[in-house]
N, C-alpha and C positions, 0 to 999 in steps of 0.2 A: 187088700194090698199093705204090706208092711211099710209103715211110714218111715222106719229107719233105713229102708233100701229103696230110694226113689229111683225110677227109670230115667235114663237120660232124656232131657228135653229135645224138642225137635231140632234146634240149632246144633246141638252136641252130636245128635245122630247123624246129621248131614256132614258135619266136620269129620267124624270117624269114617263114614262111607268115602268121603273124598280123599282122605289119607290113605285108605286101603286101595282105592283105584290107583292113586298116584304110585304107591309102592309096586303094585302089580305091574304097571307100565314101566317104571324106571329100573326095576331090579334087572329084568333081561338086558335092558339097554346098557346098564353098567357092566354086565357080564360080557356083552358083545364088545364094548369098547376096550375092556381090559384085554381082550384077546386080539384086538385090531387096533394097535396103537398108531397106524397110520392115519386114523382119524384125528389125531392130535397134531398132525403135522402143520395144519394151517395156523394153529395157535402158536406152536413152538417156533415157526418160522420167524416170528417177530420177537422172540425171547432169546437173548443171548445166554449162552451156557454160563451159569454162576460159577462153575469150576473153572472155566477158562478166564473168566474175569478176575476171579480171586487169584488165580495162578499168575496172571499177568502183573496184578498189583503186588504180589509178594516178590515176584522177579524184580520188579523195579526197585523194591526195598533191599534187594540183595539177599533175601531170604530163599536161597535156591532150593534147599531141601524141602521147605514147606511148599514152595511153589510147585515142585515135582509131585508132591503129594496131591495138590489140588488138581493138576493136570491129569494124574492117574485116576482120580474120581471121575473127572469129566470123560476120560477115555472109557472107563467101564460103563458109564451110562450110555454113551453113544454106541459102544460096540454092542450092548444089549439091544438097543433100538434097531441098529442095522441088521442084527439077526432075525428080529421080529417082521421088519418091514422091507429090507432089501432095497431101501430108498436111496436114490442118487444123493439126495441132500444129507442123509446120515452118513453115507459112504465119504462124502467130501468132509463132513464134520470130524469123523475119525482120522482121516488124512491130516486135517488141520491140527488136531491135537498132537499127532505124532510130529508134525512139522514144528510146532511151538516147542516141544520138548527137545528136539534137535537144536533149535536156535539156543535154548537155555544151556544145553551142554557146551555149545560152542563158546557162549559168554562166559560160563563158569570157568572152563579151560583148566580142569584139574587132570591129574594123571588118568589116562583112559577115556577122557571126555570126547576126544575127537572120533574115536571109535564108536562110542555110544551115540554120538550125534549122527554119524554116518548110518548106523542101524536104524535110527528113528526116521531119517530122510528116506531110506530105502523103503521102509514100511509106507511111508506117506505117498510116495510116488507110485507104487504098486496100486494104491487105491485111487489116486487121482493124480494123473501125469501133470496137470497144471497146478498143483497145489502151491499156494503162496504166489500166484501169478507167475509161475515158472521159476520161483526162487528155490524150490526144493531141488529140482534137477540142476540148477546153476550151482548150488553149493555142493552137490555130490560131484559135479565135474571138478570143482576147485579141490575137494578132498582126494580126488582119484588121479588128477593130472600128473603128479610125480611118479606114483608107483604103476599107474595103468593109463598111459595116454590114450590108447584106443578106447577104452571105457569112457574116459573124460570127453572124448570126441562125440560120443553117443549121447552123453548126457547134455552136452551143450546143444547138440542138434535137437534134442527134445525140448529144450528152451525155445529155440527158434521156431519149432513147430507149435508151441503153445501161446506165445505172446508176440506182439509186435511193439516193442517199446525199447527203452535204453537197456533194459536187461538183455534183450535179444541182440542188440547192437554189441554189448560187452561180451556175449556168447560168441559172436561172430569173431571178434578180436581174439578171444582166448582160443578159439579153434584155429585161427590163423597162426598164432604163436606155436601151438602144438604141431601143426602141419609143417610149419617151417622147420621145427626142430626134427621132424621125421623126413625132411627133405622132400616132401611132397608139394613141390613149388607151385604147380598149377592151382591146386586146391587152396593153397595158402594165399596165393595172389588174389584169387576170387573172393575169399573170405575177407581179406583186407579191404578190397575195393567196396564190398557191400557195407562193411562196418563204417568206413569213412564216408561213404555217400550220405548216410543218415546221422553222421556226427555233427552236432550244431556248429562246431568250430573248425578252423583249418588244422591240419595235422601239425604237431610239434616237431621240432628239428630231428629228434631220434626217431619218431615214426616216419617221417619223410625219408630218412636214410634207409629204413627198413623196407619201405615201399620200392625205392629205386633198386636196392639190391635184389629184392626178389623178382622184380620186373626184368632185371638182367638175366636171372636164372631162366625165365620163361621167353626171353627174347622179345619182350613187348616194348614198344616205343611210343604208343598212343594210349589216350584214355584220360578222362576228366580228373580222376583221382591222381593218376601219375603226374599230370600237369600241375595239379595243386601241390603235389610233393616237390616237384622241381622248383616251382615258384617260392615254395618255403625255403629251399636251399639256395635261392637267389641264382638259379641257372635259368636265365630268360630264354635262351635259344631253344633249350630242350623243352622248356615248358610250352613255348609257343608251337613247337613241332608236335608235341603230345596232344594239344588242344585243337589243332586246326582241322583235322580230318573229322572231328565230331561236332564242330560248331553249327552244322546244318540240323543236327538231330537232337542235341543235348543243350537246352537253354543255359544250364550252368557252365558248360564249356564255352558257349558263344559269349556269355557275359564276362567270364574271366578273361577271355582273349581280347575282347574289346576294351576291357579296363587296362590291360597290360599295354596294348598298342596305341591307346589314346583315341580310338575310333569311336563311333557312335554306337552305344549299346542296343542290342536288338529289341529291347523292351524299355520304353520310356514312359508310359502312363498305364501299365497293366501289370498282369501277372501271366507268366508262362511256366508250364509244366512239361515234364517228360513223363508220360503215363507209366513208363517202365520203372521210374524211380519212386515207387510206392511199396513200402515194406509192409505186407500183410500176411500173418501167420496162417490164416485159414486158406489152405490150398483149394483151388477150385472155385473160389469165390471171385466175382469181378474185382479187378485191381483197385477199383474205388469203393468197394464194400468191404466190410469186415464183420466177423461175429464175436460175441462175448465168448472168451475173455481176451481175444486177441488184440483188438485195437489196431492202430495203423500209424505209419510214419510216411510223410511225403516231403520230398525235396522239390522246391519251386524257386523261381526267380522273380523278384519284384523290381519294377522301374525306378529310376531315380526320383521321381515325383512322389513316390509312395513312401519314401523313408520317413519314419516316425509316425506313421498312420496306423490305425488299427484294422485287424482282419475280421471278417464276418463269415462264419460257417453256416451252411444250410444242410442239415442232416435229416434223412428220412428213416425212421425206424420201421422195419418191416417184420411182421410175425412177433410183435411184442405183446404177448397175450396177458401175462400174468402180473406184471408190475412194472413200475418206471425204472429207468436206469440213469445212473450218473456217470458222465464222462469227464475225465480230467484232461485238460488241454495244456500243452507246453508249445511255446514258440520260441525257436532258437535256444532251447535248453532252459527257458525261464517259465515258471508256472503262469499259466494264462487264464486261470479260474476253472470253473466246473459248469458243465451244461447238464441240465435234466431233460431226458427225452422220454416221451410217452408215445404209445400207439396212436396212429391217426396222422394228423397233418405233420409236415415237415417242421422242425424246430430251427430257429435262427439264433445264433449266438455270437456275441461280439467278444473277441479275445481281450484279455487285459494287457498282454504284451504288445509290443509295436514292431512293425516291419523294418527291415533294414534294406537298403539299396543293394541288389544282387542276390545272392544265394541265401535262402531261408529254409529251415526245417521245422514242419509242423508235426507234433505228435498228439495222438488221441489215444488215451488209455481208458479201458473199461473198468469200472469199479467192481468190487465183489458183489455177486448177487447169486441167488439160487434159481437154476433153470433146469427143467427136465430135458433129456437129450433131444426130444422132439419139438422142444419149445424154445430152442436157442434162437435169439433174435438176430436179424441182420441189419446193420446200420450203413446206410448208403450216403456217401458224400456226393450231393447232387451234382449233376453234370458229368458224372462218370469220367469219360476220357479227358475232359478239360477241368474237372474239379471246380464246381461253381462256388468258388470263394470270392467274396466281394470286399471291398474296401470301405471303411468307415472314416469319416473325418474326424 
């Protein structure tokens, strides 16, 4: 044996063999993963797009051209992934980038930017009707309402079908204004009543006058919202007449009437609900349940002894297989904190806001999360028809 050409020792031979086996195993795996990028979804799920983050940072600095470049890079990446995977998550990501570009054009507001924004929002909602938690369709409605009110009505209806939040309430209000302009009085009146039912505060004087005027067109003289409008205009006689016929079925009407007449309120130590007064975007779901990304809004009445006390929610998440969800709570228009729900047992949460005697409005908003269509969770406010909301000292 030539001493100048020694053979590898046993340990070196073992290392070479191990590396050879590893390459034989890993090379096909790398080839497979390269052609099946959906395998990377689980990892990418927890990684924000660097392009979108950089775009947002540049946009905040007022560097709109650079921000658009970053968004376009992110858009190219997600479009490539969408073509390979046809993933719902990648579809939503592409829609989100288009939506952010539309928002940037509106913010920059240079010549032609409103049309550019409209184009981006249209592309976004084609991919994801609920993009931006309904904001995409809402802004398209705003951009179209002057030139094409019928199209704007459809856009706002899309918002209402996607979310149950203050954005949906604003969409109802905007629809009511357009419908009144088109003299479609019945539809306008119903839209106004829905919007004001879930508005945390009483109507202002201008809105009250609008409600009374439209009610005259449809020859309506009763209704809780109409009674509240008359009360705002200091017309006690018509307010009482509008509320009396509904006092037996609508706790809000009964409370307002009792407060006006100085009689005993129907609720003194608890909470009463009208199950019909729950705004839930997910049609077909029980009125006390909602699906992501809808959320819900509920009008209820609290007795005088509960004023200033806190409200506790008990929520049951069903079908929540993949991840936890965060729900933002608003009580009477004031942020009431966030509750995190997981699959399994009901979650109890105490709001940060406090109750007021009489009419209250609770809003629950679903935070942004990724779910496949078959895995959309349903969140139930326990108690269903009576909404098991409890009081905390």
